[in-house]
ZADO-1210 file (C-alpha; in nm, 4 decimals, padded with zeros to 6 digits):
<atoms>
<atom x="06.0347" y="00.1401" z="13.2129" code="MET" pos="1"/>
<atom x="05.7831" y="00.2571" z="13.4731" code="THR" pos="2"/>
<atom x="05.6014" y="00.5755" z="13.3758" code="THR" pos="3"/>
<atom x="05.6263" y="00.8375" z="13.6501" code="ALA" pos="4"/>
<atom x="05.4429" y="01.1237" z="13.4838" code="LEU" pos="5"/>
<atom x="05.2256" y="01.1221" z="13.1718" code="LYS" pos="6"/>
<atom x="05.0779" y="01.4210" z="12.9906" code="LEU" pos="7"/>
<atom x="04.8220" y="01.3588" z="12.7177" code="GLU" pos="8"/>
<atom x="04.7048" y="01.6318" z="12.4783" code="HIS" pos="9"/>
<atom x="04.7379" y="01.9210" z="12.7234" code="ILE" pos="10"/>
<atom x="04.6063" y="02.2561" z="12.6017" code="SER" pos="11"/>
<atom x="04.5714" y="02.5821" z="12.7937" code="LYS" pos="12"/>
<atom x="04.4334" y="02.9241" z="12.7053" code="THR" pos="13"/>
<atom x="04.4769" y="03.2271" z="12.9292" code="ILE" pos="14"/>
<atom x="04.2595" y="03.5212" z="12.8310" code="GLY" pos="15"/>
<atom x="04.2503" y="03.5197" z="12.4528" code="LYS" pos="16"/>
<atom x="04.5943" y="03.3665" z="12.4097" code="LYS" pos="17"/>
<atom x="04.6481" y="02.9927" z="12.3731" code="GLN" pos="18"/>
<atom x="04.9618" y="02.9141" z="12.5705" code="ILE" pos="19"/>
<atom x="04.9833" y="02.5354" z="12.5234" code="LEU" pos="20"/>
<atom x="04.8895" y="02.3404" z="12.2124" code="HIS" pos="21"/>
<atom x="04.8277" y="01.9660" z="12.2498" code="ASP" pos="22"/>
<atom x="05.1299" y="01.8812" z="12.4682" code="ILE" pos="23"/>
<atom x="05.1967" y="01.5087" z="12.5191" code="SER" pos="24"/>
<atom x="05.4991" y="01.3374" z="12.6747" code="PHE" pos="25"/>
<atom x="05.5879" y="01.1031" z="12.9586" code="GLU" pos="26"/>
<atom x="05.8757" y="01.0755" z="13.2009" code="THR" pos="27"/>
<atom x="06.0059" y="00.7593" z="13.3635" code="TYR" pos="28"/>
<atom x="06.1083" y="00.6525" z="13.7108" code="ALA" pos="29"/>
<atom x="06.4857" y="00.6597" z="13.7389" code="GLY" pos="30"/>
<atom x="06.5549" y="00.9290" z="13.4795" code="GLU" pos="31"/>
<atom x="06.6273" y="01.3015" z="13.4748" code="VAL" pos="32"/>
<atom x="06.4031" y="01.4573" z="13.2097" code="PHE" pos="33"/>
<atom x="06.4952" y="01.8037" z="13.0869" code="GLY" pos="34"/>
<atom x="06.2074" y="02.0319" z="12.9853" code="PHE" pos="35"/>
<atom x="06.3634" y="02.2985" z="12.7664" code="LEU" pos="36"/>
<atom x="06.2336" y="02.6040" z="12.5867" code="GLY" pos="37"/>
<atom x="06.2877" y="02.9785" z="12.5393" code="PRO" pos="38"/>
<atom x="06.1355" y="03.2320" z="12.7770" code="ASN" pos="39"/>
<atom x="05.7611" y="03.2356" z="12.7264" code="GLY" pos="40"/>
<atom x="05.7510" y="02.9010" z="12.5479" code="ALA" pos="41"/>
<atom x="05.5115" y="02.7482" z="12.8011" code="GLY" pos="42"/>
<atom x="05.7431" y="02.5579" z="13.0384" code="LYS" pos="43"/>
<atom x="05.6272" y="02.7143" z="13.3633" code="THR" pos="44"/>
<atom x="05.2614" y="02.7039" z="13.2560" code="THR" pos="45"/>
<atom x="05.2968" y="02.3303" z="13.1928" code="THR" pos="46"/>
<atom x="05.4639" y="02.2772" z="13.5288" code="ILE" pos="47"/>
<atom x="05.1987" y="02.4819" z="13.7117" code="LYS" pos="48"/>
<atom x="04.9293" y="02.2630" z="13.5578" code="ILE" pos="49"/>
<atom x="05.1104" y="01.9454" z="13.6658" code="ILE" pos="50"/>
<atom x="05.1359" y="02.0598" z="14.0282" code="VAL" pos="51"/>
<atom x="04.7795" y="02.1911" z="14.0398" code="GLY" pos="52"/>
<atom x="04.8474" y="02.5653" z="14.0416" code="LEU" pos="53"/>
<atom x="04.6589" y="02.6057" z="13.7125" code="LEU" pos="54"/>
<atom x="04.3651" y="02.4114" z="13.5741" code="CYS" pos="55"/>
<atom x="04.4058" y="02.2479" z="13.2360" code="LEU" pos="56"/>
<atom x="04.1518" y="02.3190" z="12.9628" code="ASP" pos="57"/>
<atom x="04.1932" y="01.9956" z="12.7709" code="GLU" pos="58"/>
<atom x="04.3827" y="01.6709" z="12.8151" code="GLY" pos="59"/>
<atom x="04.4816" y="01.4456" z="13.1039" code="ALA" pos="60"/>
<atom x="04.7718" y="01.4087" z="13.3473" code="ILE" pos="61"/>
<atom x="04.8640" y="01.0882" z="13.5262" code="THR" pos="62"/>
<atom x="05.1079" y="01.0715" z="13.8196" code="VAL" pos="63"/>
<atom x="05.2386" y="00.7226" z="13.8976" code="CYS" pos="64"/>
<atom x="04.9236" y="00.5750" z="13.7462" code="GLY" pos="65"/>
<atom x="04.6842" y="00.8087" z="13.9291" code="THR" pos="66"/>
<atom x="04.4723" y="01.0526" z="13.7262" code="ALA" pos="67"/>
<atom x="04.5311" y="01.4058" z="13.8516" code="LEU" pos="68"/>
<atom x="04.1804" y="01.5205" z="13.7562" code="LYS" pos="69"/>
<atom x="03.9931" y="01.2426" z="13.9343" code="ASN" pos="70"/>
<atom x="04.2198" y="01.1792" z="14.2355" code="HIS" pos="71"/>
<atom x="04.4048" y="01.5054" z="14.2907" code="PHE" pos="72"/>
<atom x="04.5189" y="01.4537" z="14.6508" code="GLU" pos="73"/>
<atom x="04.6401" y="01.0982" z="14.5898" code="LYS" pos="74"/>
<atom x="04.8319" y="01.2046" z="14.2793" code="ALA" pos="75"/>
<atom x="04.9891" y="01.5039" z="14.4565" code="MET" pos="76"/>
<atom x="05.1204" y="01.2816" z="14.7372" code="GLN" pos="77"/>
<atom x="05.3701" y="01.1479" z="14.4847" code="ASN" pos="78"/>
<atom x="05.4951" y="01.4925" z="14.3715" code="ILE" pos="79"/>
<atom x="05.7574" y="01.7220" z="14.5158" code="GLY" pos="80"/>
<atom x="05.8639" y="02.0415" z="14.3449" code="GLY" pos="81"/>
<atom x="05.9662" y="02.4028" z="14.3154" code="ILE" pos="82"/>
<atom x="05.7850" y="02.6336" z="14.0755" code="VAL" pos="83"/>
<atom x="05.9734" y="02.9537" z="13.9978" code="GLU" pos="84"/>
<atom x="06.1294" y="03.0737" z="14.3281" code="ASN" pos="85"/>
<atom x="06.0961" y="02.8729" z="14.6518" code="PRO" pos="86"/>
<atom x="05.8871" y="03.0576" z="14.9109" code="GLU" pos="87"/>
<atom x="05.9909" y="03.0326" z="15.2757" code="MET" pos="88"/>
<atom x="05.9156" y="03.1970" z="15.6083" code="TYR" pos="89"/>
<atom x="06.2045" y="03.4430" z="15.6197" code="LYS" pos="90"/>
<atom x="06.1731" y="03.5091" z="15.9945" code="TYR" pos="91"/>
<atom x="06.2249" y="03.1372" z="16.0675" code="LEU" pos="92"/>
<atom x="06.5461" y="02.9393" z="16.0378" code="THR" pos="93"/>
<atom x="06.5984" y="02.6884" z="15.7610" code="GLY" pos="94"/>
<atom x="06.5435" y="02.4040" z="16.0080" code="MET" pos="95"/>
<atom x="06.2226" y="02.5616" z="16.1409" code="GLN" pos="96"/>
<atom x="06.0933" y="02.5946" z="15.7856" code="ASN" pos="97"/>
<atom x="06.1604" y="02.2280" z="15.7159" code="LEU" pos="98"/>
<atom x="05.9988" y="02.1193" z="16.0440" code="ARG" pos="99"/>
<atom x="05.6916" y="02.3289" z="15.9628" code="GLN" pos="100"/>
<atom x="05.6649" y="02.1620" z="15.6234" code="TYR" pos="101"/>
<atom x="05.7193" y="01.8212" z="15.7854" code="ALA" pos="102"/>
<atom x="05.4269" y="01.8883" z="16.0225" code="ARG" pos="103"/>
<atom x="05.2074" y="01.9746" z="15.7239" code="MET" pos="104"/>
<atom x="05.3046" y="01.6461" z="15.5594" code="ARG" pos="105"/>
<atom x="05.2622" y="01.4535" z="15.8826" code="GLY" pos="106"/>
<atom x="05.4925" y="01.1650" z="15.7957" code="ASN" pos="107"/>
<atom x="05.8429" y="01.3143" z="15.7957" code="VAL" pos="108"/>
<atom x="06.0869" y="01.2298" z="16.0755" code="SER" pos="109"/>
<atom x="06.3685" y="01.4451" z="16.2132" code="GLN" pos="110"/>
<atom x="06.6077" y="01.1840" z="16.0786" code="LYS" pos="111"/>
<atom x="06.4761" y="01.2463" z="15.7276" code="ARG" pos="112"/>
<atom x="06.5033" y="01.6238" z="15.7752" code="ILE" pos="113"/>
<atom x="06.8691" y="01.5898" z="15.8808" code="ASP" pos="114"/>
<atom x="06.9316" y="01.3583" z="15.5858" code="GLU" pos="115"/>
<atom x="06.8051" y="01.6038" z="15.3226" code="VAL" pos="116"/>
<atom x="06.9822" y="01.8988" z="15.4882" code="VAL" pos="117"/>
<atom x="07.3095" y="01.7088" z="15.4538" code="GLU" pos="118"/>
<atom x="07.2188" y="01.6089" z="15.0978" code="MET" pos="119"/>
<atom x="07.1748" y="01.9675" z="14.9788" code="VAL" pos="120"/>
<atom x="07.4806" y="02.0981" z="15.1640" code="GLY" pos="121"/>
<atom x="07.3125" y="02.3266" z="15.4199" code="LEU" pos="122"/>
<atom x="07.4257" y="02.1615" z="15.7441" code="SER" pos="123"/>
<atom x="07.6435" y="02.4549" z="15.8534" code="ASN" pos="124"/>
<atom x="07.3740" y="02.7210" z="15.7867" code="ARG" pos="125"/>
<atom x="07.0465" y="02.5416" z="15.8560" code="ILE" pos="126"/>
<atom x="06.9929" y="02.7121" z="16.1944" code="HIS" pos="127"/>
<atom x="07.0217" y="03.0636" z="16.0513" code="GLU" pos="128"/>
<atom x="06.7152" y="03.2668" z="15.9571" code="LYS" pos="129"/>
<atom x="06.6133" y="03.2301" z="15.5945" code="VAL" pos="130"/>
<atom x="06.6008" y="03.6088" z="15.5646" code="GLY" pos="131"/>
<atom x="06.9812" y="03.6016" z="15.5803" code="HIS" pos="132"/>
<atom x="07.0128" y="03.3358" z="15.3087" code="TYR" pos="133"/>
<atom x="07.1438" y="03.4094" z="14.9618" code="SER" pos="134"/>
<atom x="06.9261" y="03.3156" z="14.6631" code="LEU" pos="135"/>
<atom x="07.1377" y="03.0065" z="14.6110" code="GLY" pos="136"/>
<atom x="07.0906" y="02.8969" z="14.9724" code="MET" pos="137"/>
<atom x="06.7146" y="02.9459" z="14.9474" code="ARG" pos="138"/>
<atom x="06.7197" y="02.7360" z="14.6319" code="GLN" pos="139"/>
<atom x="06.8989" y="02.4552" z="14.8199" code="ARG" pos="140"/>
<atom x="06.6458" y="02.4783" z="15.1019" code="LEU" pos="141"/>
<atom x="06.3657" y="02.4596" z="14.8483" code="GLY" pos="142"/>
<atom x="06.5123" y="02.1402" z="14.7030" code="VAL" pos="143"/>
<atom x="06.5417" y="01.9968" z="15.0557" code="ALA" pos="144"/>
<atom x="06.1770" y="02.0777" z="15.1234" code="GLN" pos="145"/>
<atom x="06.0636" y="01.9267" z="14.7931" code="SER" pos="146"/>
<atom x="06.2238" y="01.5876" z="14.8632" code="ILE" pos="147"/>
<atom x="06.1407" y="01.5590" z="15.2355" code="LEU" pos="148"/>
<atom x="05.8472" y="01.3226" z="15.1827" code="HIS" pos="149"/>
<atom x="06.0267" y="01.0841" z="14.9426" code="HIS" pos="150"/>
<atom x="05.8314" y="01.1897" z="14.6316" code="PRO" pos="151"/>
<atom x="05.8230" y="00.9543" z="14.3335" code="LYS" pos="152"/>
<atom x="05.8125" y="01.2522" z="14.0967" code="VAL" pos="153"/>
<atom x="06.0280" y="01.5610" z="14.1514" code="LEU" pos="154"/>
<atom x="05.9566" y="01.8736" z="13.9448" code="ILE" pos="155"/>
<atom x="06.1969" y="02.1670" z="13.9546" code="LEU" pos="156"/>
<atom x="06.1480" y="02.4888" z="13.7570" code="ASP" pos="157"/>
<atom x="06.4843" y="02.6588" z="13.6967" code="GLU" pos="158"/>
<atom x="06.6467" y="02.5090" z="14.0105" code="PRO" pos="159"/>
<atom x="06.9963" y="02.6366" z="13.9277" code="THR" pos="160"/>
<atom x="06.8950" y="03.0039" z="13.9628" code="ASN" pos="161"/>
<atom x="07.1338" y="03.1811" z="14.1986" code="GLY" pos="162"/>
<atom x="07.3740" y="02.8890" z="14.2357" code="LEU" pos="163"/>
<atom x="07.7459" y="02.9273" z="14.1743" code="ASP" pos="164"/>
<atom x="07.9265" y="02.6697" z="13.9551" code="PRO" pos="165"/>
<atom x="08.0088" y="02.4475" z="14.2540" code="ALA" pos="166"/>
<atom x="07.6463" y="02.4628" z="14.3696" code="GLY" pos="167"/>
<atom x="07.5200" y="02.3762" z="14.0228" code="ILE" pos="168"/>
<atom x="07.7434" y="02.0689" z="14.0129" code="LYS" pos="169"/>
<atom x="07.6283" y="01.9627" z="14.3591" code="GLU" pos="170"/>
<atom x="07.2637" y="02.0012" z="14.2560" code="LEU" pos="171"/>
<atom x="07.3282" y="01.8016" z="13.9390" code="ARG" pos="172"/>
<atom x="07.4789" y="01.5210" z="14.1452" code="ASP" pos="173"/>
<atom x="07.1831" y="01.5290" z="14.3877" code="ILE" pos="174"/>
<atom x="06.9263" y="01.5020" z="14.1079" code="LEU" pos="175"/>
<atom x="07.1135" y="01.2279" z="13.9225" code="LYS" pos="176"/>
<atom x="07.1502" y="01.0340" z="14.2465" code="ASN" pos="177"/>
<atom x="06.7777" y="01.0681" z="14.3252" code="LEU" pos="178"/>
<atom x="06.6885" y="00.9440" z="13.9784" code="ALA" pos="179"/>
<atom x="06.9462" y="00.6751" z="13.9108" code="HIS" pos="180"/>
<atom x="06.9883" y="00.5325" z="14.2630" code="LYS" pos="181"/>
<atom x="06.6513" y="00.5986" z="14.4291" code="GLU" pos="182"/>
<atom x="06.4296" y="00.5621" z="14.1225" code="GLY" pos="183"/>
<atom x="06.2719" y="00.9080" z="14.1388" code="VAL" pos="184"/>
<atom x="06.1345" y="01.0513" z="13.8157" code="GLY" pos="185"/>
<atom x="06.2931" y="01.3984" z="13.7941" code="VAL" pos="186"/>
<atom x="06.1623" y="01.6693" z="13.5609" code="LEU" pos="187"/>
<atom x="06.3751" y="01.9835" z="13.5500" code="VAL" pos="188"/>
<atom x="06.3509" y="02.2968" z="13.3390" code="SER" pos="189"/>
<atom x="06.6499" y="02.5214" z="13.2781" code="SER" pos="190"/>
<atom x="06.8111" y="02.7686" z="13.0405" code="HIS" pos="191"/>
<atom x="07.1601" y="02.6314" z="13.1093" code="LEU" pos="192"/>
<atom x="07.1997" y="02.4028" z="12.8086" code="MET" pos="193"/>
<atom x="07.5501" y="02.2880" z="12.9012" code="SER" pos="194"/>
<atom x="07.4184" y="02.1792" z="13.2405" code="GLU" pos="195"/>
<atom x="07.1166" y="02.0028" z="13.0894" code="MET" pos="196"/>
<atom x="07.3499" y="01.8168" z="12.8542" code="GLU" pos="197"/>
<atom x="07.5420" y="01.6780" z="13.1522" code="MET" pos="198"/>
<atom x="07.2406" y="01.6186" z="13.3759" code="MET" pos="199"/>
<atom x="06.9573" y="01.4806" z="13.1639" code="CYS" pos="200"/>
<atom x="06.8870" y="01.1357" z="13.0256" code="ASP" pos="201"/>
<atom x="06.6204" y="01.2682" z="12.7884" code="ARG" pos="202"/>
<atom x="06.4956" y="01.6126" z="12.6951" code="VAL" pos="203"/>
<atom x="06.1708" y="01.7543" z="12.5623" code="GLY" pos="204"/>
<atom x="06.1869" y="02.0859" z="12.3765" code="ILE" pos="205"/>
<atom x="05.8920" y="02.3243" z="12.3703" code="ILE" pos="206"/>
<atom x="05.8560" y="02.6373" z="12.1560" code="ALA" pos="207"/>
<atom x="05.5536" y="02.8596" z="12.0971" code="GLU" pos="208"/>
<atom x="05.3552" y="02.6320" z="12.3278" code="GLY" pos="209"/>
<atom x="05.4112" y="02.3279" z="12.1076" code="LYS" pos="210"/>
<atom x="05.6282" y="02.0275" z="12.1859" code="LEU" pos="211"/>
<atom x="05.8951" y="01.9911" z="11.9170" code="ILE" pos="212"/>
<atom x="05.9991" y="01.6449" z="12.0274" code="GLY" pos="213"/>
<atom x="06.1433" y="01.4192" z="12.2975" code="VAL" pos="214"/>
<atom x="06.4757" y="01.2383" z="12.2573" code="GLN" pos="215"/>
<atom x="06.7880" y="01.1456" z="12.4493" code="THR" pos="216"/>
<atom x="07.0524" y="01.4178" z="12.4391" code="VAL" pos="217"/>
<atom x="07.2721" y="01.1949" z="12.2225" code="GLU" pos="218"/>
<atom x="06.9908" y="01.1236" z="11.9754" code="GLU" pos="219"/>
<atom x="06.8998" y="01.4895" z="11.9510" code="LEU" pos="220"/>
<atom x="07.2553" y="01.5998" z="11.8751" code="ILE" pos="221"/>
<atom x="07.3144" y="01.3110" z="11.6348" code="SER" pos="222"/>
<atom x="06.9897" y="01.3767" z="11.4453" code="THR" pos="223"/>
<atom x="07.0698" y="01.7465" z="11.4091" code="SER" pos="224"/>
<atom x="07.4096" y="01.6490" z="11.2660" code="SER" pos="225"/>
<atom x="07.2490" y="01.4234" z="11.0076" code="GLY" pos="226"/>
<atom x="07.3936" y="01.1146" z="11.1765" code="GLY" pos="227"/>
<atom x="07.7422" y="01.2177" z="11.0666" code="LYS" pos="228"/>
<atom x="08.0703" y="01.2766" z="11.2496" code="THR" pos="229"/>
<atom x="08.3273" y="01.5077" z="11.0931" code="GLY" pos="230"/>
<atom x="08.6891" y="01.3895" z="11.0913" code="PHE" pos="231"/>
<atom x="08.9644" y="01.6416" z="11.0178" code="VAL" pos="232"/>
<atom x="09.2876" y="01.5274" z="10.8518" code="PHE" pos="233"/>
<atom x="09.6033" y="01.7385" z="10.8478" code="THR" pos="234"/>
<atom x="09.8264" y="01.6514" z="10.5512" code="VAL" pos="235"/>
<atom x="10.1144" y="01.7795" z="10.3385" code="SER" pos="236"/>
<atom x="09.9181" y="01.7976" z="10.0116" code="ASP" pos="237"/>
<atom x="09.5436" y="01.8673" z="10.0403" code="VAL" pos="238"/>
<atom x="09.4567" y="01.8738" z="09.6640" code="PRO" pos="239"/>
<atom x="09.6213" y="01.5380" z="09.6011" code="ARG" pos="240"/>
<atom x="09.4668" y="01.3929" z="09.9184" code="ALA" pos="241"/>
<atom x="09.1194" y="01.4968" z="09.8027" code="LEU" pos="242"/>
<atom x="09.1722" y="01.3184" z="09.4704" code="GLU" pos="243"/>
<atom x="09.2633" y="00.9997" z="09.6536" code="LEU" pos="244"/>
<atom x="08.9690" y="01.0290" z="09.8952" code="ILE" pos="245"/>
<atom x="08.7283" y="01.0658" z="09.6046" code="ALA" pos="246"/>
<atom x="08.8344" y="00.7172" z="09.4973" code="GLY" pos="247"/>
<atom x="08.7155" y="00.5821" z="09.8326" code="LEU" pos="248"/>
<atom x="08.3647" y="00.7249" z="09.7748" code="ASN" pos="249"/>
<atom x="08.3957" y="00.9506" z="10.0793" code="GLN" pos="250"/>
<atom x="08.2518" y="01.3013" z="10.1158" code="GLU" pos="251"/>
<atom x="08.5502" y="01.5326" z="10.1706" code="ALA" pos="252"/>
<atom x="08.5729" y="01.9108" z="10.2080" code="THR" pos="253"/>
<atom x="08.8843" y="02.1278" z="10.2027" code="ARG" pos="254"/>
<atom x="08.9196" y="02.3444" z="10.5145" code="LEU" pos="255"/>
<atom x="09.2488" y="02.5266" z="10.4448" code="ASP" pos="256"/>
<atom x="09.5949" y="02.4704" z="10.3003" code="GLY" pos="257"/>
<atom x="09.6759" y="02.1773" z="10.5291" code="ARG" pos="258"/>
<atom x="09.3419" y="02.0325" z="10.6403" code="ARG" pos="259"/>
<atom x="09.0348" y="01.8654" z="10.4961" code="PHE" pos="260"/>
<atom x="08.7242" y="01.7179" z="10.6546" code="GLN" pos="261"/>
<atom x="08.5470" y="01.3898" z="10.5853" code="VAL" pos="262"/>
<atom x="08.1867" y="01.3273" z="10.6995" code="ALA" pos="263"/>
<atom x="08.1502" y="00.9725" z="10.8324" code="LEU" pos="264"/>
<atom x="07.8500" y="00.7855" z="10.9785" code="PRO" pos="265"/>
<atom x="07.8385" y="00.8376" z="11.3563" code="SER" pos="266"/>
<atom x="07.9542" y="00.5298" z="11.5452" code="GLY" pos="267"/>
<atom x="08.1121" y="00.3765" z="11.2346" code="GLU" pos="268"/>
<atom x="08.4312" y="00.5760" z="11.1970" code="THR" pos="269"/>
<atom x="08.7131" y="00.3330" z="11.2822" code="ASP" pos="270"/>
<atom x="08.7397" y="00.1408" z="10.9554" code="GLU" pos="271"/>
<atom x="08.6865" y="00.4403" z="10.7199" code="PRO" pos="272"/>
<atom x="08.9466" y="00.6480" z="10.9077" code="VAL" pos="273"/>
<atom x="09.1927" y="00.3594" z="10.8979" code="SER" pos="274"/>
<atom x="09.1374" y="00.3164" z="10.5212" code="ALA" pos="275"/>
<atom x="09.1856" y="00.6885" z="10.4562" code="ILE" pos="276"/>
<atom x="09.5073" y="00.6993" z="10.6605" code="CYS" pos="277"/>
<atom x="09.6451" y="00.3931" z="10.4793" code="ALA" pos="278"/>
<atom x="09.5583" y="00.5446" z="10.1424" code="LYS" pos="279"/>
<atom x="09.7315" y="00.8729" z="10.2216" code="LEU" pos="280"/>
<atom x="10.0441" y="00.7140" z="10.3648" code="ILE" pos="281"/>
<atom x="10.0625" y="00.4625" z="10.0785" code="GLY" pos="282"/>
<atom x="10.0609" y="00.7495" z="09.8301" code="ALA" pos="283"/>
<atom x="10.3489" y="00.9211" z="10.0082" code="GLY" pos="284"/>
<atom x="10.1397" y="01.2080" z="10.1436" code="ILE" pos="285"/>
<atom x="10.2515" y="01.3352" z="10.4830" code="GLY" pos="286"/>
<atom x="09.9815" y="01.2658" z="10.7438" code="LEU" pos="287"/>
<atom x="10.0206" y="01.4872" z="11.0494" code="TYR" pos="288"/>
<atom x="09.6913" y="01.4323" z="11.2274" code="GLY" pos="289"/>
<atom x="09.3423" y="01.2793" z="11.2169" code="ALA" pos="290"/>
<atom x="09.0850" y="01.3759" z="11.4772" code="ALA" pos="291"/>
<atom x="08.7075" y="01.4080" z="11.5103" code="PRO" pos="292"/>
<atom x="08.5662" y="01.7588" z="11.5024" code="MET" pos="293"/>
<atom x="08.4058" y="01.8826" z="11.8223" code="GLU" pos="294"/>
<atom x="08.0488" y="01.7568" z="11.8305" code="ASN" pos="295"/>
<atom x="07.7546" y="01.9898" z="11.8281" code="LYS" pos="296"/>
<atom x="07.6395" y="02.0940" z="12.1709" code="LYS" pos="297"/>
<atom x="07.2846" y="02.0815" z="12.3031" code="LEU" pos="298"/>
<atom x="07.2858" y="02.4612" z="12.3049" code="GLU" pos="299"/>
<atom x="07.3486" y="02.4721" z="11.9280" code="ASP" pos="300"/>
<atom x="07.0659" y="02.2270" z="11.8639" code="VAL" pos="301"/>
<atom x="06.8319" y="02.4113" z="12.1017" code="PHE" pos="302"/>
<atom x="06.8879" y="02.7462" z="11.9305" code="ILE" pos="303"/>
<atom x="06.8400" y="02.5935" z="11.5861" code="ALA" pos="304"/>
<atom x="06.5160" y="02.4201" z="11.6855" code="LEU" pos="305"/>
<atom x="06.3531" y="02.7013" z="11.8806" code="THR" pos="306"/>
<atom x="06.4732" y="03.0028" z="11.6809" code="GLU" pos="307"/>
<atom x="06.5418" y="03.1885" z="12.0033" code="THR" pos="308"/>
<atom x="06.4535" y="03.5540" z="11.9899" code="GLY" pos="309"/>
<atom x="06.1974" y="03.4960" z="11.7185" code="GLY" pos="310"/>
<atom x="05.8622" y="03.3252" z="11.7553" code="LYS" pos="311"/>
<atom x="05.7872" y="03.3121" z="12.1247" code="GLN" pos="312"/>
<atom x="05.4820" y="03.3414" z="12.3420" code="ILE" pos="313"/>
<atom x="05.4935" y="03.6497" z="12.5588" code="GLY" pos="314"/>
</atoms>
């Protein structure tokens, strides 16, 4: 994989408070990387350092192979982004804002402007003044502006703010398309865990200014579940069924008068489930159902890892 963005041992102190502690991770071209953490964990500070709005105290950042510290302008040519809320000229129309930004960039055609306007779903409102836009519309315009110059790295801080469910889905599709089809390295922060679970290829979780770890969503959920998948069996005689299951060397737990659960290795459930069903039916026990329990969600894992509401940086 081609590294799009690389952070090495980033630390930052503001005043007397250390906000970031030795943060290191990298994102790849062609992936959506979720940067997750509670309020005050250090997400926005990290993003501001990446885009040059804050100076780092220690460490190094590389953008598409270019060191940010030594070649700032060259590195920034590869970055597009929104930090916190997108800022626009409210007395200008959406199109005028994009044309102004295109002039600043110097290498953006009208064809490209029209293309991104269509991509973010603003074609029918792009000639209205931004002062009349809703927060969600301004967020769409901000995304359009951030991708005008074909950046290789796209960084979005809470981009779903103000979007309705349909808008969130559209944004998710835009970001996945940019990453998976155009090879852009996308880094996105958000509090919407369900959305991050659907959008991201990998996630990095930060708490108290320290990076807890980086994994794929599937790996993170599987690890937090101990690599096990719970299967629930509904039967006519739970006590007798548990006696039989014990003979198969399986870990079983009674749930109620008709159901029990067996913990099986994730990804290796077919044969054990088949053996359990055969054992129950062979013993004359009525088997009414066998189904996997609902998997843990990213939100459950996130809360467990970050202890939300507890240790946070203000």
